[in-house]
BASELO-719764 format. One line per field, with one value per residue: residue in one letter; x, y, z of N, C-alpha, C, O in turn; residue number from 1. Coordinates in steps of 0.001 Angstrom, whole numbers, plus 500000, padded with zeros to 6 digits. Example, Ala and Ser with C-alpha at 12.3 -4.5 7.8 and 13.67 -1.06 7.14 Angstrom:
residu = c(A,S)
nx = c(513190,512850)
ny = c(494310,497750)
nz = c(507800,507080)
cax = c(512300,513670)
cay = c(495500,498940)
caz = c(507800,507140)
cx = c(513200,512900)
cy = c(496700,500030)
cz = c(507800,507870)
ox = c(514236,513409)
oy = c(496681,501138)
oz = c(508465,508039)
num = c(1,2)
***
This chain:
residu = c(M,T,I,S,I,A,Q,P,C,V,P,A,A,S,Q,F,L,S,A,T,A,E,A,L,R,Q,E,V,D,A,Q,I,G,P,R,R,R,G,A,I,Y,Q,N,S,D,G,A,F,E,V,L,S,V,V,T,D,P,A,E,A,R,A,L,L,R,R,D,S,A,Q,W,A,L,I,V,R,D,V,L,R,A,G,G,E,P,F,A,V,G,S,V,W,S,T,T,D,H,L,V,R,E,A,P,D,R,A,R,S,W,G,T,A,A)
nx = c(540762,539108,537071,535890,533361,532742,529769,528164,526827,523080,520679,517270,513975,512903,513713,514165,510875,510806,512802,511251,508766,508929,510501,508286,505940,507950,507488,504888,504295,505727,503670,502150,502868,502240,499503,497520,494792,492841,494438,494283,494713,495757,495513,495599,492656,491291,490402,491287,489587,491459,489870,490115,492572,493678,495267,495250,495747,493447,491102,491688,491761,489059,487702,488912,488923,491209,493229,495771,496067,497703,496877,494619,492823,489829,488383,487060,485941,486402,485716,483529,480132,478450,479833,480154,481952,484952,487313,490429,493241,495620,499185,501142,502400,504754,502889,500923,500072,500447,497867,497019,498179,497733,495972,497314,499948,501210,501923,499811,499846,499203,496416,493194,492599)
ny = c(539008,536728,533571,531586,528307,525513,524614,522007,520727,521100,518972,520318,520704,519929,518280,516054,515408,514431,512755,510747,510609,509181,506856,505658,504892,503736,500886,500891,500151,497234,495940,496013,494644,492360,492831,494829,496561,494458,492407,488936,487077,484367,482531,481158,481442,482026,482921,485975,488518,491507,495210,497331,499750,501027,503714,506143,507231,507614,507039,504776,504057,504274,502348,499855,500193,500625,502456,502327,501843,502481,501784,500158,496875,496497,493980,491164,487716,485227,482482,482484,482618,485454,486856,489331,492599,493663,495051,494790,494372,492952,492275,491496,488432,485547,483219,483595,483781,485166,484683,485760,488370,491907,493982,496105,496672,499139,501712,503901,505281,506683,507314,506040,503385)
nz = c(517898,516073,516305,514477,514280,512485,510889,510730,508197,507839,506241,505101,506658,504471,503140,504338,505200,502818,502199,504351,503486,501037,501861,503294,501305,499615,502282,501933,499127,499845,501461,500220,497518,494784,494374,492341,490945,489627,489523,490764,493713,495499,498518,502037,502468,500581,497255,495640,493875,493330,493726,494228,495305,497848,499296,500526,503756,505333,504578,504208,506816,507377,506334,506725,509670,511413,513433,512931,509829,506604,504296,502086,500645,498427,497842,495941,496869,494776,494603,495475,494684,494122,495954,498347,497244,499621,502321,503105,504605,504970,504782,501872,501316,502029,501710,499754,496716,493304,491274,488726,486889,487452,484852,484064,485245,486024,488324,490684,492708,495770,495234,495038,493338)
cax = c(540535,537986,537065,534794,533718,532541,528625,527585,525440,521783,519639,516644,513490,511930,514424,513560,510221,510433,512956,510366,507718,509762,510365,506689,505855,507992,507244,503625,504474,506136,503222,500876,503161,502141,498250,497208,493379,492340,494840,493691,495901,495528,496037,494656,491394,490436,491283,490480,490319,491946,488989,490620,493726,493698,496438,495029,495446,492278,489963,492115,491482,487739,487412,489386,488272,491705,493924,497531,495905,497869,496598,493413,492543,488722,488389,485850,486140,486239,485247,482039,479404,477190,480337,480355,483239,485179,488010,491496,494714,496607,500596,501200,503292,505253,502011,500223,500440,499758,496788,496446,498594,496699,495910,498007,500970,501727,501889,499272,500258,498465,495541,492223,492519)
cay = c(537615,535837,532229,530733,526734,525627,524223,521079,520966,520071,519364,521233,519991,519831,516839,515067,514985,514213,511100,510026,510330,508138,505424,505019,504556,502054,500170,500462,499215,496369,495352,495775,493493,492566,493146,495718,496809,493782,491286,487555,486599,483542,482698,480107,482000,481763,483403,487344,489938,493081,495803,498966,499561,502615,504527,507714,506821,508353,506213,502978,503756,504345,500928,499170,500685,500218,503740,502232,501692,503404,501173,498928,497007,496483,492145,489931,486109,485116,481722,482314,483081,486612,487609,490725,492853,493879,495460,494095,495168,492276,492328,490328,487273,484150,482245,484548,483452,486012,483813,486546,489901,492889,493933,497306,497010,500677,502326,504948,505517,507510,507329,505087,503011)
caz = c(516899,515214,515734,513941,514266,511048,511422,509950,507085,508400,505097,505243,506623,503622,502484,505569,505059,501715,502655,505197,502650,500152,502910,503802,499882,499741,502940,501325,498675,499816,501885,499006,496914,493246,494399,492112,490221,488225,489680,491172,494204,496124,500101,502160,503158,499351,495784,495374,492600,493693,492970,494165,496301,498673,499201,501277,504783,506046,503927,504587,508380,507788,505573,507914,511471,512552,513654,512005,508580,506231,503121,502230,499485,498270,496847,496216,497149,492697,494623,496246,493731,494781,497021,497959,497841,501236,502355,503809,504700,505319,504013,500774,502435,501310,501400,499236,495328,492024,490110,487727,487164,486797,483152,483756,486019,486257,489384,490927,494304,496612,494609,494869,491552)
cx = c(539292,537898,536460,534737,532891,531167,528179,526495,524516,520612,518108,515129,512257,512692,513864,512339,509562,511377,511819,508989,507750,509634,509109,506252,506537,507627,505746,503245,504526,504890,502257,501222,502717,500435,497794,495706,493240,492953,494146,494783,494919,495909,495014,492983,490373,491559,490052,490974,490784,490865,489529,491704,493934,494618,496413,494666,494013,490878,490259,491872,489685,487372,487645,488770,489601,492617,495223,497073,496668,497590,495706,493136,491118,488737,487732,486478,485904,485565,483959,481080,478487,478653,480564,481724,483673,486153,488839,492792,495684,498124,500876,503053,503782,503979,500771,500699,499283,499235,497001,497193,497450,496923,497231,498976,501650,500743,500605,499409,499514,496912,493945,492681,491648)
cy = c(536584,534411,531586,528972,526528,524239,523041,521202,520420,520077,519770,520594,519490,518190,515658,514452,514202,512550,510262,509641,509370,506612,505077,504410,503553,500788,499494,499647,497471,495523,495273,494921,493670,493021,494602,495594,495713,492044,490094,487407,485234,482858,481199,480547,482019,482530,484768,488501,491278,493855,497173,498878,501287,502821,505438,506901,507135,507781,504696,503165,503647,503009,499937,498766,500116,501774,503750,502433,502985,503164,500439,498526,496467,495188,491698,488696,485733,483155,481320,483157,484311,486829,489156,491566,493610,494532,494649,494792,494164,492496,491444,489274,486420,482669,482563,484193,484020,484447,484989,487989,490835,493535,495050,497473,498256,500949,503597,505445,507043,508228,506216,504545,501868)
cz = c(516885,515669,515505,513745,512862,511496,510176,509202,507030,507081,505653,505793,505506,502969,503331,505524,504149,501370,503578,504309,501739,500910,503151,502477,499496,500942,502695,500536,498779,500244,501276,498281,495586,493314,493504,491383,489272,488315,490512,492231,495233,497455,500476,502812,501249,498056,495539,494188,493599,492635,492596,495087,496684,499460,500338,503105,505800,505571,504187,506193,508506,507343,506548,509603,512121,512242,513003,510897,507870,504093,503100,500629,499330,497148,497073,496054,495275,493538,495126,495418,494578,495836,496815,498364,499325,501244,503358,503757,505653,503991,503039,501958,501134,501084,500068,497808,494492,491037,488782,487655,486717,485180,483110,485147,486930,487534,489723,492100,494630,496004,494858,493008,491717)
ox = c(538806,538943,536249,535667,532457,531412,527941,525414,524477,519809,517884,515003,511174,512082,513282,512280,508505,510993,511654,508327,506750,508949,508939,506185,506006,507485,505354,502406,503822,504766,501366,500337,502705,500022,497752,495365,493502,492544,493147,495912,493726,497092,494225,492355,489170,492779,488832,492018,490141,490736,489539,491769,494216,494800,497393,493678,493867,489790,489486,491805,489100,486595,486771,488424,489526,492711,495778,497595,496494,497885,495652,493161,490939,489007,487399,487407,484933,484846,483447,481217,477895,478157,480905,482410,482803,486355,488327,493205,496285,498064,500843,504011,503497,504136,499947,501917,498069,499870,497155,496746,496545,497974,498091,498723,502283,499569,500500,498654,499364,496454,494448,492938,491279)
oy = c(535861,533852,530692,528337,527514,523232,523279,521699,519353,520999,519419,519573,518926,517250,514630,513237,513574,511592,509065,508611,508680,505626,503859,503184,502531,499668,498358,498754,496652,494450,494503,494109,494794,493574,495585,494423,495958,491013,490560,487593,485262,482539,480520,479816,482022,482646,484786,489035,491744,493613,497858,497825,502296,502046,505551,506268,506736,508030,503748,502088,503103,502450,499281,497799,499349,502222,504766,503468,504150,503856,499759,499291,495727,495299,491531,488522,486281,482590,480202,484380,484010,487049,489882,491383,494075,494947,493973,495620,494454,492760,490298,489467,486458,481577,481755,484330,483828,483582,484405,488822,490627,493485,494912,498330,498309,500671,504345,506404,508072,509338,505143,505155,501226)
oz = c(517755,515336,516324,513248,512266,512161,508992,509519,506418,506937,506811,505118,505662,502461,502986,505712,504219,500699,503341,504439,501540,500636,503204,502557,499062,500451,502964,500657,498187,499653,501634,498009,495085,492295,494244,491211,488094,487781,491060,491776,495534,497332,499820,503579,500991,497947,495372,493815,494539,491435,491574,495721,496036,500399,501074,503477,506955,506090,504325,506786,509442,508117,507114,510281,513082,511099,512582,510484,508227,503118,504125,499665,500298,495952,498246,495264,494753,492713,495192,495454,495614,496941,495881,499370,500061,500103,504249,502946,506687,502790,503487,502707,499937,500538,499639,497688,494545,490434,487709,488445,485909,484541,482240,485993,487984,487775,488751,492261,493971,496277,494525,491970,490733)
num = c(1,2,3,4,5,6,7,8,9,10,11,12,13,14,15,16,17,18,19,20,21,22,23,24,25,26,27,28,29,30,31,32,33,34,35,36,37,38,39,40,41,42,43,44,45,46,47,48,49,50,51,52,53,54,55,56,57,58,59,60,61,62,63,64,65,66,67,68,69,70,71,72,73,74,75,76,77,78,79,80,81,82,83,84,85,86,87,88,89,90,91,92,93,94,95,96,97,98,99,100,101,102,103,104,105,106,107,108,109,110,111,112,113)
***
């Protein structure tokens, strides 16, 4: 007599990786908030125009000099004449205010825009 035990259906590793990648993308999206290229936002530190959104973790880590960085923004302070662009990695919070939406709200996640 042969006894067979039903094996649970285990999703393939690629399904786990794709679900993990999607969860990370959503988390990064939430942290960046509405800050897209061309947007202007304001907080207690000033008002900033977003020049670029960097979602390549290696590039973000180099820009921010932080091993855990997953993304970075290149911004310019619009309240300072001759303000030089610089990188920031602060998450969007309730103290941030969108002054001007990006001209094109289309997403280009995964590339420097």
